[in-house]
ZAMARNU-579221 format. One line per field, with one value per atom (N, C-alpha, C): residue in three letters; atom name; x negated, y, z; chain. Coordinates in steps of 0.05 Angstrom, whole numbers. Atoms other than C-alpha are relative to their C-alpha. Example, Ala and Ser with C-alpha at 12.3 -4.5 7.8 and 13.67 -1.06 7.14 Angstrom:
<rs>
resn = [Ala, Ala, Ala, Ser, Ser, Ser]
name = [N, CA, C, N, CA, C]
x = [-18, -246, -18, 16, -273, 15]
y = [-24, -90, 24, -24, -21, 22]
z = [0, 156, 0, -1, 143, 14]
chain = [A, A, A, A, A, A]
</rs>
This chain:
<rs>
resn = [Unk, Unk, Unk, Unk, Unk, Unk, Unk, Unk, Unk, Unk, Unk, Unk, Unk, Unk, Unk, Unk, Unk, Unk, Unk, Unk, Unk, Unk, Unk, Unk, Unk, Unk, Unk, Unk, Unk, Unk, Unk, Unk, Unk, Unk, Unk, Unk, Unk, Unk, Unk, Unk, Unk, Unk, Unk, Unk, Unk, Unk, Unk, Unk, Unk, Unk, Unk, Unk, Unk, Unk, Unk, Unk, Unk, Unk, Unk, Unk, Unk, Unk, Unk, Unk, Unk, Unk, Unk, Unk, Unk, Unk, Unk, Unk, Unk, Unk, Unk, Unk, Unk, Unk, Unk, Unk, Unk, Unk, Unk, Unk, Unk, Unk, Unk, Unk, Unk, Unk, Unk, Unk, Unk, Unk, Unk, Unk, Unk, Unk, Unk, Unk, Unk, Unk, Unk, Unk, Unk, Unk, Unk, Unk, Unk, Unk, Unk, Unk, Unk, Unk, Unk, Unk, Unk, Unk, Unk, Unk, Unk, Unk, Unk, Unk, Unk, Unk, Unk, Unk, Unk, Unk, Unk, Unk, Unk, Unk, Unk, Unk, Unk, Unk, Unk, Unk, Unk, Unk, Unk, Unk, Unk, Unk, Unk, Unk, Unk, Unk, Unk, Unk, Unk, Unk, Unk, Unk, Unk, Unk, Unk, Unk, Unk, Unk, Unk, Unk, Unk, Unk, Unk, Unk, Unk, Unk, Unk, Unk, Unk, Unk, Unk, Unk, Unk, Unk, Unk, Unk, Unk, Unk, Unk, Unk, Unk, Unk, Unk, Unk, Unk, Unk, Unk, Unk, Unk, Unk, Unk, Unk, Unk, Unk, Unk, Unk, Unk, Unk, Unk, Unk, Unk, Unk, Unk, Unk, Unk, Unk, Unk, Unk, Unk, Unk, Unk, Unk, Unk, Unk, Unk, Unk, Unk, Unk, Unk, Unk, Unk, Unk, Unk, Unk, Unk, Unk, Unk, Unk, Unk, Unk, Unk, Unk, Unk, Unk, Unk, Unk, Unk, Unk, Unk, Unk, Unk, Unk, Unk, Unk, Unk, Unk, Unk, Unk, Unk, Unk, Unk, Unk, Unk, Unk, Unk, Unk, Unk, Unk, Unk, Unk, Unk, Unk, Unk, Unk, Unk, Unk, Unk, Unk, Unk, Unk, Unk, Unk, Unk, Unk, Unk, Unk, Unk, Unk, Unk, Unk, Unk, Unk, Unk, Unk, Unk, Unk, Unk, Unk, Unk, Unk, Unk, Unk, Unk, Unk, Unk, Unk, Unk, Unk, Unk, Unk, Unk, Unk, Unk, Unk, Unk, Unk, Unk, Unk, Unk, Unk, Unk, Unk, Unk, Unk, Unk, Unk, Unk, Unk, Unk, Unk, Unk, Unk, Unk, Unk, Unk, Unk, Unk, Unk, Unk, Unk, Unk, Unk, Unk, Unk, Unk, Unk, Unk, Unk, Unk, Unk, Unk, Unk, Unk, Unk, Unk, Unk, Unk, Unk, Unk, Unk, Unk, Unk, Unk, Unk, Unk, Unk, Unk, Unk, Unk, Unk, Unk, Unk, Unk, Unk, Unk, Unk, Unk, Unk, Unk, Unk, Unk, Unk, Unk, Unk, Unk, Unk, Unk, Unk, Unk, Unk, Unk, Unk, Unk, Unk, Unk, Unk, Unk, Unk, Unk, Unk, Unk, Unk, Unk, Unk, Unk, Unk, Unk, Unk, Unk, Unk, Unk, Unk, Unk, Unk, Unk, Unk, Unk, Unk, Unk, Unk, Unk, Unk, Unk, Unk, Unk, Unk, Unk, Unk, Unk, Unk, Unk, Unk, Unk, Unk, Unk, Unk, Unk, Unk, Unk, Unk, Unk, Unk, Unk, Unk, Unk, Unk, Unk, Unk, Unk, Unk, Unk, Unk, Unk, Unk, Unk, Unk, Unk, Unk, Unk, Unk, Unk, Unk, Unk, Unk, Unk, Unk, Unk, Unk, Unk, Unk, Unk, Unk, Unk, Unk, Unk, Unk, Unk, Unk, Unk, Unk, Unk, Unk, Unk, Unk, Unk, Unk, Unk, Unk, Unk, Unk, Unk, Unk, Unk, Unk, Unk, Unk, Unk, Unk, Unk, Unk, Unk, Unk, Unk, Unk, Unk, Unk, Unk, Unk, Unk, Unk, Unk, Unk, Unk, Unk, Unk, Unk, Unk, Unk, Unk, Unk, Unk, Unk, Unk, Unk, Unk, Unk, Unk, Unk, Unk, Unk, Unk, Unk, Unk, Unk, Unk, Unk, Unk, Unk, Unk, Unk, Unk, Unk, Unk, Unk, Unk, Unk, Unk, Unk, Unk, Unk, Unk, Unk, Unk, Unk, Unk, Unk, Unk, Unk, Unk, Unk, Unk, Unk, Unk, Unk, Unk, Unk, Unk, Unk, Unk, Unk, Unk, Unk, Unk, Unk, Unk, Unk, Unk, Unk, Unk, Unk, Unk, Unk, Unk, Unk, Unk, Unk, Unk, Unk, Unk, Unk, Unk, Unk, Unk, Unk, Unk, Unk, Unk, Unk, Unk, Unk, Unk, Unk, Unk, Unk, Unk, Unk, Unk, Unk, Unk, Unk, Unk, Unk, Unk, Unk, Unk, Unk, Unk, Unk]
name = [N, CA, C, N, CA, C, N, CA, C, N, CA, C, N, CA, C, N, CA, C, N, CA, C, N, CA, C, N, CA, C, N, CA, C, N, CA, C, N, CA, C, N, CA, C, N, CA, C, N, CA, C, N, CA, C, N, CA, C, N, CA, C, N, CA, C, N, CA, C, N, CA, C, N, CA, C, N, CA, C, N, CA, C, N, CA, C, N, CA, C, N, CA, C, N, CA, C, N, CA, C, N, CA, C, N, CA, C, N, CA, C, N, CA, C, N, CA, C, N, CA, C, N, CA, C, N, CA, C, N, CA, C, N, CA, C, N, CA, C, N, CA, C, N, CA, C, N, CA, C, N, CA, C, N, CA, C, N, CA, C, N, CA, C, N, CA, C, N, CA, C, N, CA, C, N, CA, C, N, CA, C, N, CA, C, N, CA, C, N, CA, C, N, CA, C, N, CA, C, N, CA, C, N, CA, C, N, CA, C, N, CA, C, N, CA, C, N, CA, C, N, CA, C, N, CA, C, N, CA, C, N, CA, C, N, CA, C, N, CA, C, N, CA, C, N, CA, C, N, CA, C, N, CA, C, N, CA, C, N, CA, C, N, CA, C, N, CA, C, N, CA, C, N, CA, C, N, CA, C, N, CA, C, N, CA, C, N, CA, C, N, CA, C, N, CA, C, N, CA, C, N, CA, C, N, CA, C, N, CA, C, N, CA, C, N, CA, C, N, CA, C, N, CA, C, N, CA, C, N, CA, C, N, CA, C, N, CA, C, N, CA, C, N, CA, C, N, CA, C, N, CA, C, N, CA, C, N, CA, C, N, CA, C, N, CA, C, N, CA, C, N, CA, C, N, CA, C, N, CA, C, N, CA, C, N, CA, C, N, CA, C, N, CA, C, N, CA, C, N, CA, C, N, CA, C, N, CA, C, N, CA, C, N, CA, C, N, CA, C, N, CA, C, N, CA, C, N, CA, C, N, CA, C, N, CA, C, N, CA, C, N, CA, C, N, CA, C, N, CA, C, N, CA, C, N, CA, C, N, CA, C, N, CA, C, N, CA, C, N, CA, C, N, CA, C, N, CA, C, N, CA, C, N, CA, C, N, CA, C, N, CA, C, N, CA, C, N, CA, C, N, CA, C, N, CA, C, N, CA, C, N, CA, C, N, CA, C, N, CA, C, N, CA, C, N, CA, C, N, CA, C, N, CA, C, N, CA, C, N, CA, C, N, CA, C, N, CA, C, N, CA, C, N, CA, C, N, CA, C, N, CA, C, N, CA, C, N, CA, C, N, CA, C, N, CA, C, N, CA, C, N, CA, C, N, CA, C, N, CA, C, N, CA, C, N, CA, C, N, CA, C, N, CA, C, N, CA, C, N, CA, C, N, CA, C, N, CA, C, N, CA, C, N, CA, C, N, CA, C, N, CA, C, N, CA, C, N, CA, C, N, CA, C, N, CA, C, N, CA, C, N, CA, C, N, CA, C, N, CA, C, N, CA, C, N, CA, C, N, CA, C, N, CA, C, N, CA, C, N, CA, C, N, CA, C, N, CA, C, N, CA, C, N, CA, C, N, CA, C, N, CA, C, N, CA, C, N, CA, C, N, CA, C]
x = [-17, 0, -18, 16, -47, 16, -13, -28, 29, -27, 33, 21, -20, 66, 1, -2, 93, -10, 10, 61, 23, -23, 128, 26, -26, 199, 21, -19, 251, 25, -25, 314, 23, -20, 360, 24, -23, 408, -1, 2, 384, -14, 14, 363, -27, 25, 293, 4, -6, 322, 11, -12, 364, -22, 21, 304, -20, 19, 259, 10, -12, 307, 12, -9, 321, -11, 11, 315, -19, 21, 253, -2, 7, 238, -30, 29, 164, -12, 13, 118, -30, 28, 50, -10, 9, 15, -30, 28, -54, -14, 15, -108, -14, 15, -139, 17, -15, -119, 10, -9, -81, 29, -28, -12, 20, -18, 24, -7, 9, -18, 12, -11, 4, 31, -29, 77, 7, -5, 74, -6, 5, 43, 24, -24, 105, 22, -19, 147, -4, 7, 111, 11, -10, 128, 31, -29, 200, 10, -8, 205, -2, 3, 179, 23, -22, 235, 27, -25, 287, 15, -13, 301, 4, -4, 329, -18, 19, 274, 3, -2, 279, -23, 22, 219, 8, -5, 229, -26, 25, 166, 5, -2, 166, -28, 25, 113, -18, 19, 69, 8, -5, 62, 15, -15, 110, -18, 18, 51, -18, 19, 13, 15, -11, 32, -20, 18, 0, 3, 0, -17, 23, -22, 34, 27, -25, 89, 3, -1, 72, 5, -3, 66, 28, -27, 132, 22, -20, 170, 0, 2, 144, 13, -13, 166, 31, -28, 234, 11, -9, 239, -1, 1, 217, 26, -24, 276, 24, -22, 324, 1, 2, 300, 2, 2, 290, 15, -12, 324, -19, 21, 258, -4, 5, 243, 25, -22, 287, 0, -1, 310, -17, 17, 265, 9, -6, 283, -21, 22, 231, 9, -10, 248, -21, 20, 202, 13, -12, 221, -10, 11, 174, 9, -9, 201, 30, -29, 273, 12, -10, 309, 16, -12, 333, 30, -30, 406, 10, -9, 408, -12, 14, 359, -6, 7, 344, -29, 29, 269, -6, 6, 242, -22, 22, 195, -12, 13, 148, 18, -17, 202, 23, -23, 256, -6, 7, 218, 16, -16, 255, 28, -27, 322, -1, 3, 297, -4, 4, 274, 26, -26, 341, 19, -17, 376, -9, 10, 331, 9, -9, 347, 30, -29, 422, 6, -5, 418, -8, 8, 380, 22, -21, 434, 24, -23, 488, -6, 7, 451, -1, 1, 439, 28, -28, 513, 14, -13, 532, -19, 20, 471, -7, 5, 451, -26, 26, 379, -8, 12, 340, -24, 25, 276, -1, 3, 267, -29, 27, 197, 3, -3, 201, -28, 28, 132, -5, 6, 103, 24, -24, 169, -5, 6, 135, -3, 5, 118, 26, -25, 190, 10, -8, 204, -17, 19, 142, 5, -3, 156, 29, -27, 229, 19, -18, 259, 22, -19, 294, 1, -2, 321, -8, 10, 283, 21, -21, 340, 20, -19, 386, -12, 14, 334, 0, 2, 324, 28, -27, 399, 11, -10, 415, -14, 15, 360, 6, -7, 377, 28, -28, 451, 5, -5, 440, 10, -12, 480, -14, 11, 463, -29, 28, 393, -17, 14, 357, -26, 26, 282, -7, 8, 255, -30, 28, 181, -4, 6, 160, -30, 29, 90, -5, 9, 51, -13, 14, 7, 19, -14, 31, 29, -27, 92, 10, -12, 139, 3, -1, 138, 27, -27, 214, 3, 0, 205, -17, 18, 147, 14, -15, 190, 22, -22, 247, -8, 10, 205, -5, 7, 195, -29, 28, 126, -13, 15, 77, -29, 28, 9, -13, 15, -42, -26, 24, -95, -22, 22, -160, -25, 23, -220, -25, 27, -287, -21, 17, -321, 17, -14, -299, -21, 19, -337, -1, -1, -314, -19, 18, -357, -28, 25, -416, 2, -4, -388, 11, -11, -356, 30, -28, -289, 15, -17, -230, -4, 5, -234, 23, -21, -189, 0, -2, -164, -4, 3, -181, 20, -19, -142, 26, -25, -92, -1]
y = [-24, 0, 25, -24, 56, 25, -26, 124, -4, 5, 92, -6, 5, 75, -30, 29, 5, -5, 8, -31, -10, 10, -61, 11, -9, -35, -21, 22, -91, 10, -6, -91, -9, 8, -94, 18, -17, -39, 23, -21, 6, 24, -25, 78, 0, -3, 98, 6, -7, 129, -23, 23, 68, -21, 20, 22, 9, -11, 67, -2, -1, 69, -26, 26, -5, -6, 8, -29, -24, 20, -73, -19, 21, -138, -3, -1, -134, -20, 20, -188, 6, -4, -175, -26, 26, -243, -2, 4, -273, -3, 6, -290, 24, -23, -221, 20, -21, -163, 20, -22, -104, -3, 5, -135, 18, -17, -100, 30, -28, -37, 12, -10, -30, 4, -3, -41, 24, -24, 12, 26, -23, 59, 7, -5, 50, 12, -11, 64, 30, -29, 131, 15, -12, 147, 2, 0, 127, 22, -21, 173, 27, -25, 230, 5, -2, 216, 3, -2, 220, -26, 26, 145, -9, 14, 106, -25, 22, 56, -17, 18, -6, -20, 19, -48, -22, 23, -118, -16, 14, -150, -28, 28, -225, -9, 14, -267, 17, -15, -210, 3, -3, -204, 26, -24, -156, 19, -17, -129, 16, -12, -108, 22, -23, -38, 10, -9, -23, 30, -29, 49, 9, -7, 49, 2, -1, 35, 27, -26, 96, 22, -22, 139, 1, 0, 117, 6, -7, 121, 30, -29, 192, 14, -12, 209, -3, 4, 180, 21, -21, 228, 28, -25, 285, 4, -1, 268, 7, -5, 267, 29, -27, 334, 22, -21, 372, -6, 7, 334, -6, 5, 328, -30, 29, 261, -16, 18, 201, -14, 15, 159, -26, 24, 102, -17, 18, 41, -23, 20, -10, -22, 22, -79, -22, 22, -133, -25, 25, -205, -8, 9, -220, 17, -18, -161, -5, 3, -185, 21, -18, -155, 22, -23, -85, -1, 1, -100, -21, 21, -161, 4, -5, -139, -26, 26, -213, -6, 4, -223, -28, 27, -281, -13, 14, -334, -19, 18, -383, -23, 22, -436, 6, -6, -399, 19, -18, -361, -8, 8, -402, 12, -12, -379, 30, -29, -307, 7, -6, -310, -2, 3, -336, 23, -23, -281, 25, -23, -229, 0, 2, -254, 5, -4, -255, 30, -29, -182, 14, -12, -164, -4, 6, -198, 18, -17, -158, 29, -27, -93, 2, 0, -112, 0, 2, -128, 27, -27, -56, 22, -19, -24, 21, -18, 7, 16, -13, 24, 2, -2, 45, -17, 16, 8, -18, 20, -56, -10, 13, -78, -24, 25, -151, -10, 5, -158, -28, 28, -228, -19, 16, -256, -26, 25, -309, -23, 22, -349, -14, 14, -362, -17, 17, -387, -25, 22, -430, -21, 19, -461, -11, 11, -476, 13, -14, -426, 14, -14, -390, -14, 15, -422, 18, -16, -397, 5, -3, -409, 21, -20, -367, 28, -26, -311, 10, -8, -310, 7, -6, -313, 26, -24, -258, 25, -23, -212, 6, -4, -223, 12, -9, -207, 26, -24, -145, 23, -21, -85, 27, -27, -11, 2, -6, 17, -6, 9, -24, -14, 13, -38, -18, 19, -97, -8, 8, -110, -22, 22, -177, -5, 5, -190, -27, 24, -251, -19, 20, -307, -22, 25, -368, 5, -6, -336, -24, 22, -390, 6, -5, -399, 10, -9, -388, 30, -28, -320, 16, -13, -302, 2, 0, -321, 21, -18, -278, 29, -27, -217, 16, -18, -157, 7, -8, -140, -18, 18, -189, 7, -6, -172, -22, 19, -223, 12, -11, -197, -21, 19, -234, 11, -9, -230, -2, 0, -211, 1, -2, -190, 10, -9, -178, 2, -3, -152, -24, 23, -213, -22, 20, -255, 3, -6, -221, 2, 2, -232, 25, -24, -164, -3, 1, -161, 24, -22, -117, 24, -24, -45, 20, -20, 14, 16, -16, 52, -15, 17, -5, -23, 22, -65, 8, -9, -28, 29]
z = [0, 0, 0, 1, -23, 5, -7, 7, 9, -11, 39, -20, 21, -27, -6, 6, -41, -28, 27, -100, -18, 15, -121, 12, -9, -116, -7, 6, -109, -13, 13, -150, 19, -20, -89, 2, 0, -106, 20, -21, -49, -11, 7, -56, 16, -14, -34, 30, -28, 29, 15, -13, 46, 6, -4, 37, 21, -20, 78, 28, -26, 136, 10, -9, 142, 28, -26, 214, -4, 4, 221, 24, -20, 258, -3, 1, 275, 20, -18, 305, 1, -5, 335, 14, -11, 346, -4, 3, 345, 27, -24, 396, 13, -9, 404, 16, -15, 451, -20, 16, 424, -9, 9, 410, 14, -15, 466, -3, 3, 459, -25, 25, 387, 2, -4, 406, 16, -16, 460, -14, 17, 411, -18, 15, 368, 18, -19, 430, 4, -2, 437, -24, 24, 365, 1, -2, 377, 19, -19, 438, -13, 14, 396, -20, 19, 346, 13, -15, 401, 2, -2, 399, 28, -25, 456, -1, 0, 474, 25, -22, 517, -1, -2, 539, 19, -17, 565, 1, -4, 594, 10, -8, 597, 9, -8, 634, 18, -16, 661, 29, -29, 736, 6, -8, 769, 15, -15, 810, -18, 18, 748, -16, 14, 723, -20, 21, 657, -4, 4, 638, -17, 18, 582, 15, -15, 632, 14, -14, 674, -19, 20, 612, -11, 12, 581, 20, -21, 647, 4, -4, 655, -23, 23, 585, 1, -4, 602, 19, -18, 660, -13, 15, 615, -17, 16, 570, 18, -18, 629, 10, -12, 655, -21, 20, 590, -26, 25, 534, -22, 20, 497, -4, 6, 463, 4, -3, 477, 27, -25, 536, -1, -2, 560, 23, -22, 601, -1, -2, 625, 19, -16, 652, 1, -4, 681, 11, -8, 687, 28, -25, 745, 24, -22, 786, 6, -2, 778, -19, 20, 719, 13, -13, 736, 2, -1, 720, 20, -19, 767, 28, -26, 822, 14, -12, 834, -7, 6, 841, -8, 10, 802, 16, -13, 829, -21, 18, 797, -9, 6, 800, -19, 17, 763, -23, 22, 709, -26, 23, 656, 1, -3, 683, -4, 3, 687, -29, 29, 615, -15, 14, 592, 7, -8, 632, -15, 15, 599, -28, 28, 530, -3, 0, 546, 2, -3, 567, -26, 26, 503, -21, 19, 462, 5, -6, 498, -10, 8, 483, -31, 29, 410, -11, 10, 402, -1, -1, 420, -10, 11, 387, 21, -22, 453, -3, 3, 434, -29, 26, 373, -4, 0, 391, 24, -21, 431, -2, -1, 453, 18, -15, 474, 4, -5, 505, 10, -6, 507, -1, 4, 484, -16, 14, 441, 19, -19, 504, 9, -7, 528, -23, 23, 458, -3, 2, 456, 22, -22, 524, 2, 1, 507, 20, -18, 556, -15, 17, 500, -27, 25, 436, -24, 22, 375, -21, 21, 326, 8, -10, 370, -2, 2, 373, -29, 28, 298, -11, 10, 282, 11, -13, 332, -12, 10, 306, -29, 28, 233, -4, 2, 246, 15, -16, 289, -17, 14, 269, 4, -4, 263, -8, 6, 262, 24, -23, 314, -8, 5, 308, 24, -21, 347, -5, 1, 363, 20, -18, 392, 0, -2, 419, 13, -13, 441, -19, 16, 417, -10, 10, 377, -8, 9, 345, -16, 14, 320, -30, 29, 244, -9, 8, 241, 6, -6, 274, -20, 20, 228, -27, 26, 167, 0, -2, 191, 2, -5, 207, -26, 23, 161, 0, -3, 188, 20, -18, 219, 0, -3, 246, 17, -16, 270, 9, -11, 317, 1, 2, 301, 14, -15, 347, -18, 11, 317, 22, -24, 382, 23, -24, 453, 23, -23, 515, 19, -18, 554, -9, 10, 508, 13, -12, 542, 30, -29, 612, 13, -11, 620, 5, -7, 656, -12, 9, 636, 17, -15, 656, -4, 0, 671, -26, 24, 610, -25, 24, 563, 1, -3, 589, 14, -14, 634, 6]
chain = [A, A, A, A, A, A, A, A, A, A, A, A, A, A, A, A, A, A, A, A, A, A, A, A, A, A, A, A, A, A, A, A, A, A, A, A, A, A, A, A, A, A, A, A, A, A, A, A, A, A, A, A, A, A, A, A, A, A, A, A, A, A, A, A, A, A, A, A, A, A, A, A, A, A, A, A, A, A, A, A, A, A, A, A, A, A, A, A, A, A, A, A, A, A, A, A, A, A, A, A, A, A, A, A, A, A, A, A, A, A, A, A, A, A, A, A, A, A, A, A, A, A, A, A, A, A, A, A, A, A, A, A, A, A, A, A, A, A, A, A, A, A, A, A, A, A, A, A, A, A, A, A, A, A, A, A, A, A, A, A, A, A, A, A, A, A, A, A, A, A, A, A, A, A, A, A, A, A, A, A, A, A, A, A, A, A, A, A, A, A, A, A, A, A, A, A, A, A, A, A, A, A, A, A, A, A, A, A, A, A, A, A, A, A, A, A, A, A, A, A, A, A, A, A, A, A, A, A, A, A, A, A, A, A, A, A, A, A, A, A, A, A, A, A, A, A, A, A, A, A, A, A, A, A, A, A, A, A, A, A, A, A, A, A, A, A, A, A, A, A, A, A, A, A, A, A, A, A, A, A, A, A, A, A, A, A, A, A, A, A, A, A, A, A, A, A, A, A, A, A, A, A, A, A, A, A, A, A, A, A, A, A, A, A, A, A, A, A, A, A, A, A, A, A, A, A, A, A, A, A, A, A, A, A, A, A, A, A, A, A, A, A, A, A, A, A, A, A, A, A, A, A, A, A, A, A, A, A, A, A, A, A, A, A, A, A, A, A, A, A, A, A, A, A, A, A, A, A, A, A, A, A, A, A, A, A, A, A, A, A, A, A, A, A, A, A, A, A, A, A, A, A, A, A, A, A, A, A, A, A, A, A, A, A, A, A, A, A, A, A, A, A, A, A, A, A, A, A, A, A, A, A, A, A, A, A, A, A, A, A, A, A, A, A, A, A, A, A, A, A, A, A, A, A, A, A, A, A, A, A, A, A, A, A, A, A, A, A, A, A, A, A, A, A, A, A, A, A, A, A, A, A, A, A, A, A, A, A, A, A, A, A, A, A, A, A, A, A, A, A, A, A, A, A, A, A, A, A, A, A, A, A, A, A, A, A, A, A, A, A, A, A, A, A, A, A, A, A, A, A, A, A, A, A, A, A, A, A, A, A, A, A, A, A, A, A, A, A, A, A, A, A, A, A, A, A, A, A, A, A, A, A, A, A, A, A, A, A, A, A, A, A, A, A, A, A, A, A, A, A, A, A, A, A, A, A, A, A, A, A, A, A, A, A, A, A, A, A, A, A, A, A, A, A, A, A, A, A, A, A, A, A]
</rs>
């Protein structure tokens, strides 16, 4: 896509504007870091466009607050106070989903994941948000906590203008096939290869 221009224009009957504004299903997968970081960067762009953005974090520890969470929550407050940007909601599975207030444990993570997906489906059905970041959502699918076919069917049939970004390693081939944009993060080098641990501002 030189200079952001497509090399081929499909004969789908859509105008350039209609094609440009199609809601996208995006997958960030692969073994290297940066999948969530890229998704949260998109959330920042969405906030700037005035979009309603919802982040659903699967798997990550409830005790771990990443820098992007603090930044986006702050931007959500800016919107509430000034009207600038768009609304932001952030939900963590390990902390107990915010709508249920039931804290998860190691034993019931599968149930928590299923409850998270059920809530996402409810929001998609009423087109509640413009952008959904489903962080590390590939893992509940891989582990059988959430049905992949149900996820794909739901996302393909979503109404309105709802973008969905899913992150995590080992994305299921059915999800990859259904997606409009798929990125695979491939490692060339990493500081951990030289024994260096993660650091502030880089990993969190």
